[in-house]
VOVOBA-496493 format. One record per residue: x, y, z of N, C-alpha, C in turn; residue number from 1; residue in three letters. Coordinates in steps of 0.1 Angstrom, whole numbers, plus 2048, in hexadecimal, padded with zeros to 3 digits. Example, Ala and Ser with C-alpha at 12.3 -4.5 7.8 and 13.67 -1.06 7.14 Angstrom:
// residues 2
nc1->884, nc2->7C7, nc3->84E, cac1->87B, cac2->7D3, cac3->84E, cc1->884, cc2->7DF, cc3->84E, k->1, r->ALA
nc1->880, nc2->7EA, nc3->847, cac1->889, cac2->7F5, cac3->847, cc1->881, cc2->800, cc3->84F, k->2, r->SER
// end
This chain:
// residues 94
nc1->CA5, nc2->83C, nc3->68D, cac1->CB4, cac2->83B, cac3->68F, cc1->CBA, cc2->847, cc3->692, k->1, r->MET
nc1->CC4, nc2->849, nc3->69C, cac1->CCA, cac2->856, cac3->69C, cc1->CD9, cc2->854, cc3->699, k->2, r->MET
nc1->CDF, nc2->85F, nc3->695, cac1->CEC, cac2->85F, cac3->692, cc1->CF4, cc2->86A, cc3->69A, k->3, r->GLU
nc1->CFF, nc2->869, nc3->69E, cac1->D07, cac2->872, cac3->6A4, cc1->D0F, cc2->87B, cc3->69A, k->4, r->MET
nc1->D0D, nc2->889, nc3->69C, cac1->D13, cac2->893, cac3->692, cc1->D1A, cc2->89D, cc3->69C, k->5, r->LYS
nc1->D21, nc2->8A7, nc3->695, cac1->D27, cac2->8B1, cac3->69C, cc1->D22, cc2->8BD, cc3->695, k->6, r->TYR
nc1->D21, nc2->8C8, nc3->69D, cac1->D19, cac2->8D4, cac3->697, cc1->D1E, cc2->8E0, cc3->6A0, k->7, r->GLY
nc1->D1B, nc2->8EC, nc3->69C, cac1->D1B, cac2->8F8, cac3->6A2, cc1->D0F, cc2->8FF, cc3->6A6, k->8, r->ILE
nc1->D0F, nc2->904, nc3->6B4, cac1->D02, cac2->90B, cac3->6B8, cc1->CFF, cc2->916, cc3->6AF, k->9, r->LEU
nc1->CF5, nc2->918, nc3->6A9, cac1->CF1, cac2->924, cac3->6A0, cc1->CE8, cc2->92C, cc3->6A7, k->10, r->SER
nc1->CE1, nc2->928, nc3->6B0, cac1->CD7, cac2->930, cac3->6B6, cc1->CD4, cc2->92A, cc3->6C6, k->11, r->ALA
nc1->CD3, nc2->934, nc3->6D1, cac1->CD3, cac2->92F, cac3->6DD, cc1->CC7, cc2->937, cc3->6E4, k->12, r->ILE
nc1->CBD, nc2->930, nc3->6EA, cac1->CB2, cac2->937, cac3->6F1, cc1->CB6, cc2->933, cc3->701, k->13, r->ASP
nc1->CBB, nc2->93D, nc3->707, cac1->CC0, cac2->93A, cac3->715, cc1->CB4, cc2->939, cc3->71F, k->14, r->TYR
nc1->CA9, nc2->93F, nc3->71D, cac1->C9F, cac2->93D, cac3->726, cc1->C98, cc2->931, cc3->726, k->15, r->THR
nc1->C98, nc2->92B, nc3->719, cac1->C92, cac2->91E, cac3->718, cc1->C9B, cc2->912, cc3->719, k->16, r->LYS
nc1->CA9, nc2->916, nc3->719, cac1->CB3, cac2->90B, cac3->71A, cc1->CB5, cc2->903, cc3->70E, k->17, r->GLY
nc1->CB1, nc2->90A, nc3->701, cac1->CB1, cac2->902, cac3->6F5, cc1->CBC, cc2->908, cc3->6EB, k->18, r->GLU
nc1->CBF, nc2->902, nc3->6E1, cac1->CC9, cac2->906, cac3->6D6, cc1->CC5, cc2->900, cc3->6C9, k->19, r->ALA
nc1->CC9, nc2->906, nc3->6BE, cac1->CC8, cac2->900, cac3->6B1, cc1->CD8, cc2->8FC, cc3->6AD, k->20, r->ARG
nc1->CD9, nc2->8F2, nc3->6A6, cac1->CE7, cac2->8EE, cac3->6A1, cc1->CE7, cc2->8EE, cc3->692, k->21, r->VAL
nc1->CF2, nc2->8F5, nc3->68E, cac1->CF6, cac2->8F3, cac3->67E, cc1->CFE, cc2->8E7, cc3->67E, k->22, r->TYR
nc1->CFB, nc2->8DE, nc3->674, cac1->D03, cac2->8D1, cac3->672, cc1->D08, cc2->8D4, cc3->664, k->23, r->ILE
nc1->D16, nc2->8D7, nc3->662, cac1->D1A, cac2->8D9, cac3->654, cc1->D1B, cc2->8CE, cc3->64B, k->24, r->ASP
nc1->D1C, nc2->8C2, nc3->652, cac1->D1E, cac2->8B6, cac3->649, cc1->D10, cc2->8B4, cc3->640, k->25, r->GLU
nc1->D05, nc2->8B8, nc3->647, cac1->CF8, cac2->8B6, cac3->641, cc1->CF3, cc2->8C3, cc3->63D, k->26, r->LEU
nc1->CF9, nc2->8CF, nc3->63F, cac1->CF5, cac2->8DB, cac3->63B, cc1->CE5, cc2->8DE, cc3->640, k->27, r->ASP
nc1->CE4, nc2->8DC, nc3->64D, cac1->CD8, cac2->8DE, cac3->653, cc1->CD9, cc2->8E6, cc3->660, k->28, r->ILE
nc1->CCD, nc2->8EB, nc3->663, cac1->CCB, cac2->8F1, cac3->671, cc1->CC1, cc2->8E9, cc3->678, k->29, r->VAL
nc1->CC4, nc2->8E3, nc3->684, cac1->CBA, cac2->8DB, cac3->68A, cc1->CAE, cc2->8E5, cc3->690, k->30, r->THR
nc1->CA3, nc2->8DE, nc3->695, cac1->C99, cac2->8E5, cac3->69C, cc1->C9F, cc2->8E7, cc3->6AB, k->31, r->ASP
nc1->C98, nc2->8EE, nc3->6B3, cac1->C9C, cac2->8F2, cac3->6C1, cc1->C9E, cc2->8E4, cc3->6C8, k->32, r->TRP
nc1->CA9, nc2->8E4, nc3->6D0, cac1->CAC, cac2->8D6, cac3->6D7, cc1->CB0, cc2->8DB, cc3->6E6, k->33, r->ALA
nc1->CAD, nc2->8D3, nc3->6F1, cac1->CB2, cac2->8D8, cac3->6FE, cc1->CC0, cc2->8D8, cc3->6FF, k->34, r->THR
nc1->CC5, nc2->8E2, nc3->705, cac1->CD4, cac2->8E2, cac3->709, cc1->CD7, cc2->8D8, cc3->715, k->35, r->LEU
nc1->CE1, nc2->8D0, nc3->713, cac1->CE5, cac2->8C6, cac3->71F, cc1->CE8, cc2->8CC, cc3->72C, k->36, r->PRO
nc1->CE1, nc2->8C5, nc3->736, cac1->CE6, cac2->8C9, cac3->744, cc1->CF4, cc2->8C5, cc3->745, k->37, r->LYS
nc1->CFC, nc2->8CE, nc3->74A, cac1->D0A, cac2->8CA, cac3->74B, cc1->D0D, cc2->8C9, cc3->75A, k->38, r->ASN
nc1->D17, nc2->8BF, nc3->75B, cac1->D1C, cac2->8BD, cac3->76A, cc1->D1F, cc2->8CB, cc3->770, k->39, r->ILE
nc1->D27, nc2->8D5, nc3->767, cac1->D28, cac2->8E3, cac3->76B, cc1->D1D, cc2->8EC, cc3->76A, k->40, r->ASN
nc1->D15, nc2->8EE, nc3->775, cac1->D08, cac2->8F4, cac3->771, cc1->D09, cc2->903, cc3->76F, k->41, r->SER
nc1->D14, nc2->907, nc3->76E, cac1->D19, cac2->916, cac3->769, cc1->D1E, cc2->916, cc3->75A, k->42, r->ASN
nc1->D1D, nc2->90B, nc3->755, cac1->D21, cac2->90A, cac3->746, cc1->D17, cc2->912, cc3->73E, k->43, r->LYS
nc1->D1C, nc2->91B, nc3->735, cac1->D14, cac2->924, cac3->72E, cc1->D18, cc2->920, cc3->720, k->44, r->ILE
nc1->D0F, nc2->91C, nc3->718, cac1->D12, cac2->918, cac3->70A, cc1->D11, cc2->926, cc3->700, k->45, r->PHE
nc1->D1A, nc2->926, nc3->6F7, cac1->D1B, cac2->932, cac3->6F0, cc1->D1A, cc2->92E, cc3->6DF, k->46, r->LYS
nc1->D15, nc2->939, nc3->6D7, cac1->D15, cac2->938, cac3->6CA, cc1->D21, cc2->932, cc3->6C4, k->47, r->LEU
nc1->D20, nc2->92B, nc3->6B9, cac1->D2B, cac2->926, cac3->6B2, cc1->D33, cc2->91D, cc3->6BB, k->48, r->LYS
nc1->D2D, nc2->919, nc3->6C5, cac1->D34, cac2->90E, cac3->6CD, cc1->D32, cc2->900, cc3->6C6, k->49, r->GLN
nc1->D3D, nc2->8F7, nc3->6C5, cac1->D3C, cac2->8EA, cac3->6BF, cc1->D33, cc2->8E0, cc3->6CC, k->50, r->GLN
nc1->D2B, nc2->8D9, nc3->6C4, cac1->D23, cac2->8D0, cac3->6CC, cc1->D23, cc2->8C2, cc3->6C7, k->51, r->VAL
nc1->D20, nc2->8B5, nc3->6CD, cac1->D1C, cac2->8A9, cac3->6C7, cc1->D0D, cc2->8A7, cc3->6C8, k->52, r->ALA
nc1->D07, nc2->8A4, nc3->6BF, cac1->CF9, cac2->8A2, cac3->6BF, cc1->CF5, cc2->894, cc3->6B9, k->53, r->VAL
nc1->CE9, nc2->88F, nc3->6BE, cac1->CE4, cac2->883, cac3->6B9, cc1->CD9, cc2->888, cc3->6B0, k->54, r->LEU
nc1->CDA, nc2->886, nc3->6A4, cac1->CCF, cac2->88C, cac3->698, cc1->CC5, cc2->881, cc3->696, k->55, r->ILE
nc1->CB9, nc2->884, nc3->695, cac1->CAD, cac2->879, cac3->691, cc1->CAE, cc2->878, cc3->682, k->56, r->HIS
nc1->CA7, nc2->86E, nc3->67F, cac1->CA6, cac2->86B, cac3->66F, cc1->CA0, cc2->877, cc3->669, k->57, r->ASP
nc1->C97, nc2->87F, nc3->66D, cac1->C92, cac2->889, cac3->664, cc1->C9C, cc2->893, cc3->663, k->58, r->ASN
nc1->CA6, nc2->894, nc3->669, cac1->CB1, cac2->89E, cac3->667, cc1->CAF, cc2->8AB, cc3->66E, k->59, r->GLY
nc1->CA3, nc2->8AD, nc3->675, cac1->CA2, cac2->8BB, cac3->67C, cc1->CA1, cc2->8BA, cc3->68A, k->60, r->GLU
nc1->C9B, nc2->8AD, nc3->690, cac1->C9C, cac2->8AC, cac3->69F, cc1->CAA, cc2->8A7, cc3->6A2, k->61, r->ASP
nc1->CAD, nc2->8AB, nc3->6AE, cac1->CB9, cac2->8A6, cac3->6B4, cc1->CBB, cc2->8A8, cc3->6C3, k->62, r->CYS
nc1->CC4, nc2->8A0, nc3->6C8, cac1->CC8, cac2->8A2, cac3->6D6, cc1->CD6, cc2->8A5, cc3->6D8, k->63, r->GLU
nc1->CD8, nc2->8B1, nc3->6DE, cac1->CE5, cac2->8B7, cac3->6E1, cc1->CED, cc2->8AF, cc3->6ED, k->64, r->ILE
nc1->CF7, nc2->8A8, nc3->6E9, cac1->CFD, cac2->8A2, cac3->6F4, cc1->D07, cc2->8A8, cc3->6FF, k->65, r->LEU
nc1->D0F, nc2->8B0, nc3->6F8, cac1->D18, cac2->8B9, cac3->700, cc1->D20, cc2->8C0, cc3->6F6, k->66, r->ASN
nc1->D29, nc2->8C9, nc3->6FC, cac1->D33, cac2->8D1, cac3->6F5, cc1->D3F, cc2->8C9, cc3->6F1, k->67, r->GLU
nc1->D44, nc2->8CB, nc3->6E5, cac1->D50, cac2->8C6, cac3->6DF, cc1->D5C, cc2->8D0, cc3->6E0, k->68, r->VAL
nc1->D66, nc2->8CF, nc3->6E6, cac1->D70, cac2->8D9, cac3->6E5, cc1->D76, cc2->8DC, cc3->6D6, k->69, r->PRO
nc1->D79, nc2->8E5, nc3->6D2, cac1->D7E, cac2->8E7, cac3->6C6, cc1->D8B, cc2->8F1, cc3->6C6, k->70, r->SER
nc1->D92, nc2->8F2, nc3->6BC, cac1->D9F, cac2->8FA, cac3->6BC, cc1->D9C, cc2->908, cc3->6C4, k->71, r->ASP
nc1->D90, nc2->90E, nc3->6BE, cac1->D8E, cac2->91B, cac3->6C4, cc1->D8B, cc2->91C, cc3->6D2, k->72, r->ASP
nc1->D87, nc2->913, nc3->6D8, cac1->D82, cac2->913, cac3->6E8, cc1->D8A, cc2->908, cc3->6F1, k->73, r->ASP
nc1->D94, nc2->903, nc3->6EB, cac1->D9A, cac2->8F9, cac3->6F4, cc1->DA2, cc2->8FF, cc3->6FF, k->74, r->ARG
nc1->DA2, nc2->8F6, nc3->709, cac1->DAA, cac2->8FC, cac3->715, cc1->DB9, cc2->8FB, cc3->713, k->75, r->PRO
nc1->DC0, nc2->906, nc3->719, cac1->DCE, cac2->905, cac3->716, cc1->DD6, cc2->8FA, cc3->71C, k->76, r->PRO
nc1->DE1, nc2->8F7, nc3->716, cac1->DE9, cac2->8EA, cac3->71C, cc1->DF0, cc2->8F2, cc3->726, k->77, r->ARG
nc1->DF5, nc2->8E9, nc3->72E, cac1->DFD, cac2->8EF, cac3->73C, cc1->E08, cc2->8F5, cc3->738, k->78, r->GLU
nc1->E11, nc2->8F1, nc3->72E, cac1->E1C, cac2->8FB, cac3->72B, cc1->E1A, cc2->906, cc3->724, k->79, r->ASN
nc1->E0D, nc2->909, nc3->71E, cac1->E08, cac2->916, cac3->717, cc1->E03, cc2->91D, cc3->722, k->80, r->GLU
nc1->E02, nc2->91A, nc3->72F, cac1->DFD, cac2->922, cac3->73A, cc1->E09, cc2->92A, cc3->741, k->81, r->GLN
nc1->E13, nc2->922, nc3->73F, cac1->E20, cac2->928, cac3->746, cc1->E25, cc2->934, cc3->73F, k->82, r->LYS
nc1->E27, nc2->93F, nc3->748, cac1->E2B, cac2->94B, cac3->740, cc1->E38, cc2->94F, cc3->749, k->83, r->LYS
nc1->E3F, nc2->956, nc3->741, cac1->E4D, cac2->95B, cac3->749, cc1->E58, cc2->958, cc3->73E, k->84, r->GLY
nc1->E64, nc2->959, nc3->744, cac1->E6F, cac2->956, cac3->73C, cc1->E77, cc2->94A, cc3->740, k->85, r->VAL
nc1->E79, nc2->944, nc3->736, cac1->E81, cac2->936, cac3->737, cc1->E90, cc2->939, cc3->73C, k->86, r->LYS
nc1->E95, nc2->935, nc3->747, cac1->EA3, cac2->939, cac3->749, cc1->EAB, cc2->92E, cc3->745, k->87, r->GLU
nc1->EB6, nc2->933, nc3->740, cac1->EC0, cac2->928, cac3->73B, cc1->ECB, cc2->929, cc3->744, k->88, r->GLY
nc1->ED5, nc2->922, nc3->742, cac1->EE1, cac2->922, cac3->74B, cc1->EEA, cc2->92F, cc3->748, k->89, r->ARG
nc1->EEC, nc2->935, nc3->753, cac1->EF3, cac2->93F, cac3->752, cc1->F03, cc2->93E, cc3->753, k->90, r->GLY
nc1->F08, nc2->949, nc3->753, cac1->F16, cac2->946, cac3->754, cc1->F1F, cc2->94C, cc3->747, k->91, r->GLY
nc1->F2A, nc2->950, nc3->74B, cac1->F31, cac2->954, cac3->73F, cc1->F3C, cc2->94C, cc3->73E, k->92, r->GLY
nc1->F45, nc2->951, nc3->734, cac1->F51, cac2->949, cac3->733, cc1->F5A, cc2->94B, cc3->73D, k->93, r->GLY
nc1->F66, nc2->94A, nc3->73C, cac1->F70, cac2->94A, cac3->744, cc1->F79, cc2->952, cc3->746, k->94, r->GLY
// end
């Protein structure tokens, strides 16, 4: 049986397309697992990136499913992207 967990990429071998994942909840580092093929072929996984994994019963073998956004690498919201000065109503008194 396999169970889904969240972990952090702790080691990456870019030449082989593999990574190891630290799973805090279990306090383990998995064996080397293949990085997923992403729709965006230019995707580069990085150390300390959060990922979802299916972990096997032995607690060491896993399958990396995909990245999971975290507060550190979430995309900016639309209103956070706007820069400049907010203009108010002008005018003076009378």
